[in-house]
Each structure stands twice: as C-alpha cells, then as structure tokens.
FIPA-629293 format. One line per 4 residues: number of its first residue (from 1); their letters; for each residue z, x, y negated of C-alpha. Coordinates in pm, whole numbers, plus 50000, padded with zeros to 5 digits. Layout:
NUM) A) Z X Y ~ ...;
***
This chain:
1) MSGL) 86100 32468 40513 ~ 85789 32225 40435 ~ 85579 32310 40149 ~ 85707 31967 39994;
5) AAFL) 86062 32065 40056 ~ 85998 32406 39899 ~ 85837 32261 39607 ~ 86111 31985 39537;
9) KARD) 86375 32271 39573 ~ 86226 32477 39314 ~ 86163 32179 39095 ~ 86514 32035 39132;
13) FLLA) 86665 32369 39051 ~ 86511 32372 38724 ~ 86606 31992 38644 ~ 86971 32093 38736;
17) HRED) 86960 32390 38493 ~ 86777 32196 38214 ~ 87001 32328 37943 ~ 87112 32646 38111;
21) PDTA) 86829 32874 38050 ~ 87011 33188 38133 ~ 87069 33084 38500 ~ 86719 32921 38508;
25) TRDF) 86545 33224 38398 ~ 86747 33457 38627 ~ 86760 33269 38937 ~ 86443 33085 38961;
29) RWPD) 86186 33191 39223 ~ 85836 33058 39270 ~ 85834 32860 39599 ~ 85616 32992 39873;
33) LPGF) 85388 32706 39975 ~ 85135 32763 40251 ~ 84904 32461 40298 ~ 85056 32286 40010;
37) NWAV) 84817 32010 39836 ~ 85011 31915 39504 ~ 84799 31575 39504 ~ 84859 31472 39849;
41) DYFD) 85183 31625 39952 ~ 85386 31580 39622 ~ 85206 31311 39414 ~ 85138 31089 39695;
45) ALAA) 85478 31116 39826 ~ 85633 31043 39485 ~ 85420 30760 39448 ~ 85506 30595 39787;
49) GEER) 85630 30235 39685 ~ 85692 30384 39332 ~ 85632 30101 39052 ~ 85742 30327 38763;
53) TALR) 85476 30384 38505 ~ 85275 30710 38567 ~ 85031 30660 38284 ~ 85036 30464 37970;
57) IVAE) 84728 30463 37733 ~ 84753 30279 37418 ~ 84399 30226 37254 ~ 84324 30218 36879;
61) DGAE) 84341 29841 36864 ~ 84688 29847 37021 ~ 84552 29729 37384 ~ 84755 29895 37650;
65) TSLS) 84648 30011 37995 ~ 84944 30108 38245 ~ 84938 30230 38586 ~ 85218 30318 38832;
69) FLEL) 85262 30636 39047 ~ 85156 30391 39337 ~ 84857 30258 39162 ~ 84722 30611 39060;
73) SVRS) 84808 30730 39432 ~ 84580 30443 39563 ~ 84310 30473 39308 ~ 84281 30844 39326;
77) NQVA) 84224 30798 39719 ~ 83943 30580 39659 ~ 83790 30799 39415 ~ 83817 31095 39668;
81) NYLR) 83649 30886 39928 ~ 83374 30778 39688 ~ 83312 31141 39571 ~ 83286 31227 39937;
85) LLGI) 83032 30958 40018 ~ 82822 31087 39725 ~ 82833 31424 39907 ~ 83089 31628 39711;
89) RRGD) 83252 31888 39929 ~ 83531 32144 39928 ~ 83456 32405 39671 ~ 83184 32200 39489;
93) RILL) 83192 32217 39111 ~ 83256 31860 38902 ~ 83192 31875 38533 ~ 83427 31615 38400;
97) MLGN) 83345 31501 38042 ~ 83589 31199 37960 ~ 83804 31089 37674 ~ 84154 30967 37743;
101) VVPL) 84055 30697 37999 ~ 84230 30631 38323 ~ 83924 30789 38543 ~ 84004 31127 38400;
105) WETM) 84338 31100 38563 ~ 84204 30968 38867 ~ 83927 31219 38918 ~ 84179 31527 38860;
109) LAAL) 84381 31378 39131 ~ 84087 31302 39360 ~ 83916 31625 39331 ~ 84240 31831 39434;
113) KLGA) 84263 31613 39736 ~ 83909 31680 39823 ~ 83941 32040 39759 ~ 83669 32023 39470;
117) VVIP) 83673 32237 39167 ~ 83696 32071 38834 ~ 83551 32197 38501 ~ 83724 32000 38210;
121) STTL) 83502 31959 37923 ~ 83539 31797 37580 ~ 83293 31521 37491 ~ 83192 31708 37164;
125) LGRD) 83040 31991 37356 ~ 82690 32076 37207 ~ 82338 32148 37387 ~ 82413 32513 37427;
129) DLID) 82782 32471 37562 ~ 82673 32228 37793 ~ 82401 32447 37938 ~ 82649 32740 37948;
133) RLTR) 82882 32524 38167 ~ 82609 32359 38389 ~ 82472 32696 38461 ~ 82741 32946 38472;
137) GRVS) 82974 32693 38613 ~ 82726 32628 38919 ~ 82788 32263 38882 ~ 82727 32013 39164;
141) AVVA) 82829 31677 39003 ~ 82920 31541 38668 ~ 83140 31267 38583 ~ 83101 31160 38217;
145) SVEV) 83157 30869 37998 ~ 82848 30650 37901 ~ 82887 30733 37538 ~ 82785 31116 37622;
149) VDKF) 82529 31063 37892 ~ 82250 31113 37647 ~ 82366 31481 37601 ~ 82251 31544 37963;
153) TQVA) 81888 31433 37894 ~ 81857 31711 37672 ~ 81895 31974 37970 ~ 81736 32024 38298;
157) FEAT) 81987 32039 38598 ~ 82059 31914 38941 ~ 82353 31747 39031 ~ 82521 31428 39140;
161) RVVV) 82584 31234 38824 ~ 82846 30983 38789 ~ 82895 30754 38468 ~ 83225 30601 38340;
165) GGSA) 83242 30276 38144 ~ 82880 30153 38188 ~ 82544 30212 38325 ~ 82265 30476 38267;
169) RGWV) 81940 30537 38445 ~ 81982 30803 38717 ~ 82352 30778 38716 ~ 82578 30605 38978;
173) PFED) 82864 30383 38843 ~ 83217 30543 38848 ~ 83353 30179 38887 ~ 83206 30138 39233;
177) AYEA) 83482 30393 39374 ~ 83730 30097 39332 ~ 83548 29924 39643 ~ 83583 30238 39863;
181) SDDF) 83883 30304 40113 ~ 84226 30365 39977 ~ 84277 30543 40301 ~ 84220 30905 40257;
185) VTDG) 84236 31199 40485 ~ 84191 31554 40396 ~ 83920 31754 40559 ~ 84108 32081 40588;
189) RTTS) 84427 32300 40487 ~ 84476 32370 40118 ~ 84558 32726 40038 ~ 84732 32895 39746;
193) ADPY) 84382 33078 39693 ~ 84166 32771 39694 ~ 83997 32732 39348 ~ 84060 32419 39154;
197) LLYF) 84006 32460 38772 ~ 83752 32653 38578 ~ 83812 32641 38208 ~ 83564 32784 37937;
201) TSGT) 83774 32926 37695 ~ 83706 32831 37329 ~ 83556 33172 37251 ~ 83713 33293 36911;
205) TAQA) 83545 33635 36927 ~ 83261 33612 37203 ~ 83113 33428 37478 ~ 83337 33173 37648;
209) KLVL) 83536 33338 37941 ~ 83559 33162 38283 ~ 83925 33140 38356 ~ 83964 33037 38728;
213) HTAH) 84292 32869 38850 ~ 84388 32754 39204 ~ 84522 32468 39375 ~ 84861 32611 39321;
217) SYPV) 84837 32807 38980 ~ 84828 32501 38758 ~ 84986 32214 38981 ~ 85279 32436 39083;
221) GHLS) 85268 32678 38787 ~ 85338 32416 38537 ~ 85704 32403 38656 ~ 85754 32662 38395;
225) TMYW) 85599 32426 38147 ~ 85805 32122 38270 ~ 86111 32337 38205 ~ 86003 32426 37831;
229) LGLR) 85914 32070 37776 ~ 86269 31976 37881 ~ 86108 31687 38071 ~ 86325 31459 38308;
233) PGDV) 86267 31153 38552 ~ 86206 30862 38347 ~ 86097 31025 38007 ~ 85814 30904 37807;
237) HFNI) 85583 31226 37720 ~ 85335 31207 37458 ~ 85124 31494 37431 ~ 84868 31502 37144;
241) SSPG) 84599 31681 37280 ~ 84212 31624 37351 ~ 84077 31617 37704 ~ 83871 31923 37815;
245) WAKH) 84125 32192 37713 ~ 84400 32349 37897 ~ 84671 32189 37704 ~ 84570 31860 37821;
249) AWSS) 84627 31971 38175 ~ 84943 32126 38094 ~ 85121 31847 37908 ~ 84925 31530 37999;
253) FFAP) 84911 31580 38353 ~ 85090 31855 38564 ~ 85415 31907 38365 ~ 85518 31530 38297;
257) WNAG) 85444 31443 38675 ~ 85622 31751 38794 ~ 85937 31584 38647 ~ 85827 31237 38746;
261) ATVF) 85804 31133 38373 ~ 85541 30899 38232 ~ 85244 31045 38059 ~ 85183 30851 37739;
265) VHAV) 84835 30865 37541 ~ 84724 30731 37212 ~ 84338 30709 37234 ~ 84246 30718 36877;
269) RRFQ) 83931 30876 36729 ~ 84098 31015 36435 ~ 84451 31125 36399 ~ 84665 30938 36129;
273) AAQT) 85027 31021 36059 ~ 85180 30703 35988 ~ 84979 30511 36289 ~ 85113 30775 36536;
277) LGVI) 85472 30737 36407 ~ 85445 30383 36453 ~ 85319 30413 36820 ~ 85610 30662 36901;
281) VRHR) 85869 30409 36763 ~ 85717 30114 36940 ~ 85663 30263 37265 ~ 85996 30464 37259;
285) VTSL) 85850 30804 37337 ~ 86102 31037 37438 ~ 85938 31369 37424 ~ 85674 31455 37180;
289) CAPP) 85439 31769 37234 ~ 85183 31830 36930 ~ 85000 32133 36786 ~ 85109 32275 36453;
293) TVWR) 84851 32113 36241 ~ 84962 31770 36377 ~ 85345 31860 36285 ~ 85235 31978 35954;
297) LLVQ) 85075 31631 35893 ~ 85380 31434 36025 ~ 85623 31611 35791 ~ 85418 31481 35488;
301) EDLA) 85555 31143 35586 ~ 85910 31015 35533 ~ 86023 31098 35884 ~ 86384 30962 35829;
305) AWPV) 86224 30626 35786 ~ 86092 30604 36143 ~ 86365 30549 36402 ~ 86236 30748 36681;
309) KLTS) 86396 30785 37012 ~ 86287 31133 37068 ~ 86510 31343 37251 ~ 86259 31654 37282;
313) AVSA) 86000 31783 37059 ~ 85800 32084 37105 ~ 85477 32265 36955 ~ 85218 32454 37100;
317) GEPL) 84870 32608 37024 ~ 84965 32852 36753 ~ 85315 32930 36629 ~ 85501 32672 36420;
321) NAQV) 85625 32737 36069 ~ 86002 32746 36009 ~ 85973 32491 35722 ~ 85827 32236 35947;
325) IDTV) 86095 32278 36208 ~ 86368 32257 35926 ~ 86202 31928 35784 ~ 86215 31749 36145;
329) QRAW) 86571 31867 36210 ~ 86702 31712 35888 ~ 86512 31400 35974 ~ 86554 31327 36330;
333) DIDV) 86842 31583 36413 ~ 86607 31731 36688 ~ 86464 32083 36683 ~ 86102 32139 36733;
337) RDGY) 86083 32405 37018 ~ 85798 32641 36992 ~ 85626 32791 37292 ~ 85359 33028 37402;
341) GQTE) 85102 33037 37683 ~ 84735 33059 37739 ~ 84438 32899 37933 ~ 84505 33191 38173;
345) TTAQ) 84881 33090 38228 ~ 85109 32834 38226 ~ 85388 32847 37980 ~ 85528 33174 37975;
349) IGNA) 85734 33207 37654 ~ 85942 32928 37481 ~ 86247 32793 37330 ~ 86409 32584 37605;
353) PGQP) 86669 32321 37588 ~ 86990 32449 37545 ~ 86875 32790 37395 ~ 86988 32888 37038;
357) LTPG) 86693 32839 36809 ~ 86581 33140 36596 ~ 86371 32957 36333 ~ 86016 33093 36353;
361) SMGR) 86046 33250 36696 ~ 85860 33143 37019 ~ 86176 33183 37245 ~ 86241 33385 37536;
365) ALPG) 86068 33435 37878 ~ 86068 33113 38064 ~ 86156 33087 38449 ~ 85899 33264 38669;
369) YRIV) 85775 33516 38405 ~ 85899 33869 38334 ~ 85766 33956 37981 ~ 85740 34287 37823;
373) LLDH) 85583 34431 37522 ~ 85348 34736 37554 ~ 85194 34973 37299 ~ 84846 35118 37345;
377) QSRE) 84965 35367 37613 ~ 85119 35083 37818 ~ 85464 35201 37714 ~ 85758 34942 37660;
381) TAEG) 85827 34876 37288 ~ 85996 34636 37069 ~ 85667 34547 36904 ~ 85358 34538 37093;
385) EIAI) 85121 34349 37316 ~ 85286 34064 37515 ~ 85232 34141 37892 ~ 85356 33968 38210;
389) ELRP) 85471 34168 38507 ~ 85247 34128 38804 ~ 85490 34260 39080 ~ 85521 33980 39185;
393) WPTG) 85220 33786 39080 ~ 85349 33462 38888 ~ 85202 33149 39020 ~ 85117 33019 38687;
397) LMVG) 84863 33292 38613 ~ 84491 33290 38671 ~ 84295 33439 38954 ~ 84098 33610 38711;
401) YEDD) 83771 33568 38506 ~ 83524 33437 38751 ~ 83213 33601 38621 ~ 83363 33902 38477;
405) PRRT) 83563 34120 38734 ~ 83561 34425 38496 ~ 83748 34210 38225 ~ 83974 34079 38486;
409) GEVT) 84059 34438 38587 ~ 84113 34547 38222 ~ 84361 34273 38144 ~ 84556 34328 38477;
413) AGGF) 84558 34718 38494 ~ 84871 34901 38552 ~ 85063 34613 38693 ~ 85062 34403 38398;
417) YRTG) 84851 34099 38277 ~ 84789 34187 37901 ~ 84735 33870 37680 ~ 84572 34017 37368;
421) DVAR) 84857 33891 37144 ~ 85093 34090 36951 ~ 85482 34006 36927 ~ 85824 34148 36821;
425) RDGA) 86134 34116 37051 ~ 86507 34135 36930 ~ 86812 34239 37107 ~ 86867 33888 37253;
429) GTFT) 86519 33910 37421 ~ 86382 33655 37175 ~ 85987 33686 37081 ~ 85849 33627 36746;
433) FIGR) 85460 33617 36726 ~ 85292 33828 36498 ~ 84907 33780 36577 ~ 84606 33841 36809;
437) ADDV) 84574 34222 36865 ~ 84240 34221 36695 ~ 84389 34031 36401 ~ 84661 34245 36300;
441) FKSA) 84525 34513 36046 ~ 84640 34807 35821 ~ 84651 34779 35433 ~ 84736 35125 35295;
445) DYRV) 84967 35237 35581 ~ 85138 34921 35658 ~ 85068 34688 35935 ~ 84981 34343 35836;
449) SPFE) 85047 34000 36040 ~ 84778 33728 35942 ~ 85031 33487 36080 ~ 85314 33577 35866;
453) LESA) 85103 33557 35546 ~ 84962 33241 35648 ~ 85316 33102 35730 ~ 85405 33194 35362;
457) LITH) 85104 33039 35236 ~ 85132 32696 35380 ~ 85460 32637 35221 ~ 85297 32583 34888;
461) PAVA) 85184 32233 34824 ~ 84833 32349 34733 ~ 84752 32490 35088 ~ 84642 32266 35376;
465) EAAV) 84515 32547 35593 ~ 84489 32909 35547 ~ 84349 33209 35726 ~ 84406 33572 35627;
469) VPSP) 84181 33864 35713 ~ 84132 34224 35595 ~ 83907 34269 35281 ~ 83769 34613 35226;
473) DAVR) 83935 34805 34934 ~ 83872 35141 34789 ~ 84218 35232 34742 ~ 84432 35058 35026;
477) LAVP) 84139 35076 35298 ~ 84198 34704 35309 ~ 84386 34436 35128 ~ 84484 34079 35267;
481) KAFI) 84275 33835 35157 ~ 84327 33448 35210 ~ 84052 33178 35291 ~ 84223 32872 35201;
485) VLAE) 84151 32489 35223 ~ 84309 32306 34938 ~ 84527 32011 34994 ~ 84427 31669 34826;
489) GWEP) 84484 31667 34463 ~ 84420 32036 34394 ~ 84105 32189 34258 ~ 83957 32522 34343;
493) TAES) 84048 32658 34002 ~ 84207 32968 33843 ~ 84532 32777 33782 ~ 84553 32694 34140;
497) ALAI) 84497 33057 34252 ~ 84747 33178 34015 ~ 85008 32934 34136 ~ 84948 33063 34512;
501) FRHI) 84964 33417 34404 ~ 85304 33354 34218 ~ 85438 33191 34534 ~ 85322 33458 34752;
505) REHV) 85494 33726 34534 ~ 85817 33511 34596 ~ 85799 33509 34963 ~ 85675 33818 35098;
509) SPFK) 85716 34214 35039 ~ 85491 34382 34765 ~ 85318 34617 35030 ~ 85168 34320 35231;
513) RIRR) 85109 34037 34972 ~ 84773 33857 34927 ~ 84568 34027 34676 ~ 84246 33809 34695;
517) VEFS) 84205 33419 34737 ~ 83887 33231 34835 ~ 83882 32850 34831 ~ 83659 32765 35118;
521) TLPK) 83619 32590 35443 ~ 83745 32775 35779 ~ 83511 32830 36061 ~ 83644 32684 36389;
525) TISG) 83578 32683 36742 ~ 83509 32343 36923 ~ 83882 32322 37012 ~ 83980 32382 36644;
529) KIRR) 84097 32741 36643 ~ 84007 32922 36330 ~ 83739 33200 36384 ~ 83913 33488 36209;
533) SELR) 83675 33719 36362 ~ 83386 33526 36183 ~ 83571 33571 35840 ~ 83649 33940 35914;
537) HQES) 83268 34021 35987 ~ 83176 33818 35675 ~ 83415 34003 35450 ~ 83302 34363 35602;
541) ARFE) 82941 34284 35583 ~ 82934 34195 35216 ~ 83077 34530 35138 ~ 82864 34729 35403;
545) NGLP) 82530 34572 35268 ~ 82608 34619 34900 ~ 82643 34253 34832 ~ 82864 34138 34527;
549) PRVP) 83226 34180 34607 ~ 83285 33838 34478 ~ 83169 33478 34563 ~ 83209 33151 34367;
553) GEFW) 83562 33022 34429 ~ 83713 33356 34473 ~ 83997 33503 34270 ~ 84153 33859 34267;
557) EEDF) 84513 33952 34177 ~ 84383 34164 33892 ~ 84216 33850 33734 ~ 84562 33752 33608;
561) PDLR) 84726 33970 33330 ~ 85082 33846 33400 ~ 85041 33975 33777 ~ 84954 34325 33702;
565) GG) 85163 34637 33777 ~ 85293 34483 34100;
***
C-alpha cells in the first residue's frame, strides 16, 4: 500500500466513525508511511483540480482573501522553488515570523516540500527571545513581515532574509516567489524521522524548551486532532489563535486540511466578542475552536441573538469551566467540547463528537493514544500525572527536546511520556484536569487544585481572571491565595473581597477554600499563559525575607468578622 493510500485509509476510518468514539479509539492505528511527504503526497493530490476554498482570511476592515486548494498547491511550489534558489536546503532552519497572512501557509507547505525545518515565532518576540531562537535554533533563513524587520537590526546574525509585504534593506522580497516555476520536484525521500518543526515553548517555569517534531508527527499526528475537532470535508473551521504557537499549527493548518475543510481566519489586532460573532454568522462558520479566555468573553454577549451555523465547538489551551459550557448549550444547542494536548503532542485527550459530555471534564483518550495516570513511583492510579504509553510510540509525539537529551530521557523513562500535568480518571475513562504537577499544593494535609478554585472564582461577576497559589501560613503550612483581575465596574475594595470570600464559601469545601485575596495584574508568558511559578515565588519570598505579610489591595478572611469561625 502506498503512503498516500495508507494515510487516507487511516483518515477515512476516523471520518467514518466521527460519532462512534469507542470504535474509533479501539480500532484506530497510526499508518505506517515510509517515504511519505504530507505536503507533496497528500496536499498536492487533494488539491489537483480542486477549486474549493482551502484558506479564507477576513481582515479587520472586512476585506477578504480566499485561495483554493489548487492555488495554494501551486503557490507553495513556487515558494519552495524560490527558497531553493536562495540556497535553502533540506534540514536548514527557517525562522517564520508572520501574522495571519497567506505567505505563512505557503511557507509552511513549501518548507515541508523542501525538507526544511520551520521555527514558528510570534511577531511579539522581544530582543532576548529573538536572540535565543536565532542562536539555539541555528537559523539559516528568516521569513518575516515588513512590520517586524526592525527587530532584527537589534541582533547580529548571518542568515538569508526574506521580507513579506514590503521592502527592507538587506532583505529579499517574498513576493518575487510568485515569479518562480510552479513545477516542483523534491530532492530526496522524506522519512518519518526528518525534522520539520522546532517549537520554543512558552516557558512558564524556566528557559524555553526546544520541542522537535518531524515530517510525520504533526502532519500525520494531527489525525487525532481532526477527530477531536469533529471536522468533515466542506466544514469552515475558525480557530482563534495567534501564529507562532503550536495551537495555530494544530487547528489552523494540519487538522482542518487533513479533513479537507476550509481554514477560516479573522485577522484582527484585538479580539472583540461582538465583532467575532458577527464574522462567524456572516461567513457561515461551522466549526469554532477558541481558548477559554475567548469563550468567557463570548458568553458575556447575548449569544442567542446571533444565528450561528455552528455544528461543532471546542476549547483548548487551558480547561474550560462548566458554567461557560452551560451558557453556550442553552443559547446555541451545542456543547463546547474540551480537549487536551501539548506542544509536545497532538490532541491526546478530548470530548469527541458523540461522546457523553461530563461537565468540567476534558474527555477520554483520543484515537492513537493510550493514556494512564501515574503516581511518583510510576504506578497506575486514579489520580496522578497524565502519561502516554510509548509502546508503540504514538505518531503525534515529539522526537524530544532538541538541546536537552537529559530532559527528554526523564520525561520518556519507563516506557511512558510524562506530561507534567495531573488529572483524575473516573470509571468510564473520563479525565478531569487538576493542574500542573508543580501547581498542585497541600494546605494542612489536603491537596489543593488551583484550577478547581480558579474555576469557582470566575463564576463570580467581579472576577475577570484569577490565579491561585499557596501562601505560607504558620498553622496550615500554606493556604490558598487568589490573585484577581477585577471585571469592569468593580473596585479593589474590602466590599469586593468580602463578596468573593462569600462566593467561595458557597462553592467549595471548607478545607480548600481561598483564605487570602489580592487584587492585582497577572504575570504572563508571551503566549498568554499565567506564570503561577512567579506568583508562588513572590509569595514565599515575602515570608522568607521577613517582608510585611500584606501588600496594598490584599485582604484576608480574618479581616471580616462575619466570616470567622469557618
């Protein structure tokens, strides 16, 4: 069986069992694909004579750009030939720093055809992060938008420089690629071990890790993501995500095109819920993927007033709270299905179409993954660290951390890939997220999940965002403290704190309730994830260094007489 035939057989099996997750998970096998190049063997074959829209980008002013599968196939051939003329060869590293513009998709396809390695990078990178990528990534070429080329004048590096959307001294114009031949011939055989994507993780606790994926692990591995999303040929899939991060490749590139669906993009500088809802309605979007932050903003609108055509909705990035799921269900009669994965993997756990939804859970193991929970002694348990069985090695898992074989060995020791995240599993095999292994802490003798408390907090109208960390306590060792960003209209007063303390008492058990509140901003990574490690360190340092235990804007339970005694 040819590589294309094997890939299509695996894909079509999942499409045929879209709403039969038990059969799909039990019987799916990753295809064996020697010599398979997803961009050449699959995408180009799909695109032959295909005038259906592959990519539609709607700009902030409403202007639209649409390209068919055939047009993208031709353009990516031209870009591949152009990059080859510029000296880019198999194995060379291309730093890609583009927004949601067509050349991003063209370059991703072209690099895979060439056998080059792409380092996706957000346009928000600062000088230090940029230097880190250029040096540790061993970059041979840069493809960047004209708006960000000035960033590169701050650093010294030798590389081919290609500018998109304008001109710049020392840079060659990307648009010249459209004059190149559209007849592309590969210069060798693609193997499952060939490197293709190098991601710098967002680094919530330490220096960014270099996650290396192959020409198969993301293109083919995202069959599991396609299944979780519930995509079908002809769907219009809108993923609200910024380029440069793994989620963009997940849901704005590989998974939709694995299904033959249209990738839809709303290219705006700042998210506005009402504007986004209008775009979803006008462009008849059928599938929506968004992070919890976006869903929480969407449900502040009157969703029932927007006649959407959505047949599928999912959330990823961090676990979604049950209240949001309920609000969307009542308004649109669809479930927002949570899912779980990492930069290191494709979607590994999710609430698949047709699967009974357990509110607050992230679903079951997805096709191609065998998931267990492990304790500190690597024994299976009902609550523990999420781990993937490595016999056989799942296609969607990374090769490893490129510059850190020690760390790679640690996370894959004993026949399991350990994610660093903690979950609980029920008798039906459904997983519920608890938190990062290094986020869960003890208060007195009880284990406390920050996510559980944060989920309760954001159901109060005063709370826009929240992060919970342990705060040192002489009696309980540590107590839960919440750093809170207030919603519009609320002030950082004792009255607001009292309202939140009362709310928490109604929603969580006494042994794990929040005892301290501080109204503050939240430190975040460049990808928008909360740096809880920074908040934990901040709390412990204050007590270790003998600093005042309180700061302005902080309130403790004992400040309020009517809360005493609990």
